[in-house]
C-alpha positions in Angstrom: 47.5 -1.5 -7.5 45.4 1.0 -5.5 42.4 0.1 -3.6 39.1 0.1 -5.7 36.3 1.1 -3.6 34.0 1.4 -6.6 34.3 -2.5 -7.4 33.7 -3.3 -3.8 30.7 -1.4 -3.1 29.2 -2.9 -6.5 29.9 -6.5 -5.2 28.4 -5.5 -2.0 25.2 -4.1 -3.4 24.8 -7.2 -5.7 25.1 -9.6 -3.0 22.6 -8.1 -0.7 19.0 -8.3 -1.4 18.1 -5.6 1.3 19.0 -1.9 1.2 22.7 -1.3 2.0 23.0 1.9 4.2 26.1 3.8 5.0 26.3 2.5 8.6 26.3 -1.1 7.1 29.1 -0.5 4.8 31.3 1.3 7.1 30.5 -1.6 9.7 31.9 -4.0 6.8 35.2 -2.1 6.8 35.6 -2.1 10.5 35.0 -5.9 10.7 37.6 -6.4 7.8 40.2 -4.7 9.7 39.4 -6.4 12.9 39.6 -9.8 10.9 43.1 -8.6 9.6 44.6 -8.0 12.9 43.8 -11.5 14.2 46.7 -13.7 14.5 47.0 -16.7 11.9 46.7 -20.0 13.5 48.2 -22.8 11.3 47.1 -26.6 12.3 50.4 -28.6 12.9 51.0 -32.2 12.5 50.6 -34.5 15.6 54.0 -35.6 17.2 55.0 -39.2 16.6 54.6 -41.6 19.6 57.6 -43.5 20.7 55.3 -46.5 21.4 52.3 -47.3 19.0 48.9 -48.0 20.8 49.5 -51.7 20.6 52.7 -51.5 22.2 54.8 -52.2 18.9 58.2 -50.1 19.2 58.4 -46.8 16.9 61.2 -48.4 14.9 59.1 -51.3 13.8 56.1 -49.1 13.2 58.4 -46.8 11.2 59.4 -49.8 9.3 56.0 -51.1 8.6 55.2 -47.2 7.5 58.0 -47.5 5.1 56.1 -50.6 3.1 54.1 -49.7 0.1 50.6 -48.9 1.5 47.4 -50.0 -0.9 46.1 -47.1 -3.1 43.9 -44.6 -1.1 40.4 -44.9 -2.2 39.4 -42.0 -4.4 37.1 -39.3 -2.7 33.8 -39.5 -3.5 32.5 -37.4 -6.4 29.7 -35.9 -4.2 32.2 -34.6 -1.7 32.1 -30.7 -1.8 35.2 -29.0 -3.0 35.9 -25.1 -1.9 38.2 -23.0 -3.9 39.8 -20.5 -2.3 42.4 -17.9 -3.8 45.9 -18.7 -3.1 46.9 -15.0 -3.5 44.2 -12.4 -2.7 43.7 -9.4 -5.5 45.3 -6.2 -4.3 42.7 -4.1 -6.2 40.3 -5.6 -3.2 42.3 -6.3 -0.5 45.5 -4.2 -0.4 45.8 -1.1 1.2 42.1 -0.8 2.5 41.5 2.6 4.1 40.6 2.0 7.6 37.9 4.9 7.5 35.8 5.5 4.6 33.7 8.7 5.1 29.8 9.0 4.4 31.1 11.6 1.4 33.0 9.1 0.0 30.7 6.4 -0.2 28.0 8.9 -1.5 30.5 9.9 -4.4 31.0 6.4 -5.2 27.4 5.5 -5.2 26.7 8.7 -7.4 29.2 7.4 -10.3 27.9 3.8 -10.0 24.5 5.1 -10.6 25.8 7.2 -13.3 27.4 4.1 -14.9 24.3 2.2 -14.7 22.0 4.8 -16.2 24.7 5.3 -18.9 24.9 1.5 -19.9 20.8 1.3 -20.1 20.7 -2.4 -19.1 17.8 -2.1 -17.2 19.5 -1.6 -13.7 19.2 1.4 -11.7 20.7 2.6 -8.4 18.4 4.1 -6.0 18.9 5.6 -2.7 15.6 5.0 -0.3 15.1 5.8 3.4 16.9 2.4 4.3 19.7 2.7 2.2 21.0 1.8 -1.3 20.0 -0.9 -3.7 20.2 -1.8 -7.3 16.6 -2.3 -8.9 15.2 -3.2 -12.2 14.1 -0.1 -14.3 10.2 0.5 -14.3 9.7 -0.2 -18.1 10.7 -3.6 -17.4 8.0 -3.8 -14.5 5.6 -6.0 -17.1 8.4 -8.8 -17.4 8.9 -8.5 -13.6 5.2 -9.2 -12.9 4.8 -12.1 -15.5 8.0 -13.9 -14.1 6.3 -13.2 -10.4 2.6 -14.1 -11.7 1.6 -10.9 -10.2 -1.5 -8.8 -11.3 -0.7 -5.2 -12.8 -0.9 -2.7 -10.4 -4.0 -0.8 -9.5 -3.9 2.8 -9.5 -5.1 5.0 -6.3 -8.5 6.7 -6.9 -8.3 10.6 -6.5 -10.2 10.5 -3.4 -7.4 8.2 -1.8 -4.6 10.3 -3.2 -6.1 13.4 -1.5 -6.8 11.3 1.8 -3.0 10.2 1.5 -1.8 13.8 0.9 -3.7 15.0 4.0 -2.1 12.0 6.0 1.3 12.8 4.7 1.3 16.5 5.5 -0.6 16.6 8.7 0.5 13.3 10.6 -0.5 12.0 13.1 -4.2 12.9 11.9 -7.5 11.7 12.9 -10.2 10.6 10.8 -12.4 13.6 11.8 -9.8 16.2 10.9 -9.3 14.4 7.3 -13.0 14.8 6.8 -13.2 18.3 8.0 -10.3 19.4 5.6 -11.6 17.2 2.6 -15.3 18.0 3.4 -16.4 14.5 2.6 -16.1 11.0 4.2 -12.7 9.6 4.3 -13.4 6.0 5.6 -13.3 4.3 2.2 -10.1 6.2 1.5 -8.6 5.5 5.1 -9.2 1.4 4.4 -7.7 1.4 1.0 -4.6 3.1 2.0 -4.3 0.8 5.0 -5.0 -2.3 2.7 -2.0 -0.8 0.6 0.3 -0.6 3.4 0.8 3.1 2.9 -0.6 4.4 6.2 -0.7 2.8 9.6 -2.4 3.8 12.8 -0.1 5.7 15.2 -2.0 5.7 18.3 -4.6 7.6 19.8 -5.3 11.4 20.0 -5.3 13.0 23.5 -9.1 14.4 22.9 -12.5 13.3 24.2 -13.2 9.7 22.7 -9.5 9.1 22.0 -9.8 9.1 18.2 -7.4 6.9 16.1 -4.3 8.6 14.8 -2.7 7.7 11.2 0.7 8.4 9.8 2.5 6.9 6.6 4.7 4.0 6.6 8.1 3.4 5.2 6.4 1.9 2.2 4.9 5.4 1.4 8.3 6.9 0.9 9.3 4.0 -1.7 6.0 4.8 -3.5 6.6 8.4 -3.5 10.6 7.8 -4.2 11.6 10.2 -1.3 14.1 9.2 1.5 12.1 11.1 4.4 8.9 13.3 4.9 11.4 16.3 4.9 11.7 16.1 1.0 7.7 16.5 0.7 7.2 19.4 -1.4 6.3 22.6 0.9 2.6 23.7 0.5 2.2 27.2 -0.8 -1.5 27.4 0.1 -1.7 27.2 4.0 0.8 26.8 6.6 0.4 24.1 9.2 -0.4 26.6 12.0 -3.0 28.4 9.8 -4.5 24.9 9.2 -4.6 24.1 13.0 -6.3 27.8 13.6 -8.9 26.6 10.8 -9.5 23.3 12.4 -9.8 24.9 15.8 -12.5 27.3 14.7 -14.3 24.8 12.5 -14.8 22.5 15.5 -16.2 25.2 17.7 -18.1 27.0 15.0 -21.7 28.3 15.8 -24.3 29.4 13.7 -24.0 32.9 11.8 -26.0 35.8 13.3 -27.6 38.5 11.4 -24.8 40.9 12.3 -22.4 38.4 10.6 -24.2 38.5 7.7 -24.4 42.4 7.6 -28.4 42.8 8.6 -29.1 46.0 10.4 -30.5 45.8 14.2 -34.0 46.9 13.2 -34.2 44.0 10.7 -34.9 41.4 13.3 -35.9 37.9 12.4 -39.6 37.0 13.3 -38.7 34.7 16.3 -36.9 37.8 17.8 -40.0 40.2 17.0 -42.3 38.3 18.6 -41.1 38.7 22.3 -40.9 42.4 21.7 -44.3 42.9 20.3 -46.0 40.9 23.0 -44.4 43.1 25.7 -45.3 46.4 24.2 -49.1 44.9 24.1 -48.7 44.2 27.7 -47.7 47.7 28.4 -50.6 49.3 26.7 -54.1 49.4 28.5 -56.9 47.4 27.3 -59.3 49.1 25.1 -63.1 49.2 26.1 -65.8 48.4 23.5 
């Protein structure tokens, strides 16, 4: 019977409460072959002594041993009994490949995921940033919360979602940059996202004041259902370079002049006209009465 990789992987998934990565699976197969190569050590019975501890000859000791012995005490019922299979299952332990490639593991995981979806029994196989794991279907979420006595989830506000999007695409990003992009205060949104463990403090920027920088967490990847930030949808509005130039221009902006708004040179503001009028008046001779 050929080795059944699908059954082994399904058992490993069900036995672990943590995500199972491809490296973890390959490491398990490596340890399997390392244990199989070790020599089997069997316990041997102790050799019979020629003289007993009390100085009785071995012949007399053997004669006494031949006499009927009292019945041995029955083992206590509380003693733990471990049952091990005497014959290993060839489908699981025979002809185990020495190397399982990542492609083979992904193909089998895809087959397991398809079987679970087709069975429609409330279980799903998902691949996160840390590996594969079997989870309950979202439509059973209410029953799971009832069992765990957890409150229903609270939805993020539109303001928090916009702040989270800016952090995800611009990280590491400061609060000032978030507020410049959104045009409103981001303090409440940042605090809410920190509380939900969707963002965290990455460090400080190398700018005056050393402002705090924020980035997304691994929980953000699970929250959005992606494995890495590379899977975020591409922005069709502005590129990252365009946003950098816009932020730089915004931070060093100056009040618009008359020329910026299209006014002619002769249409000077009152503040600029006063010095010129005063200069012309100083050049003219004073009129006598």
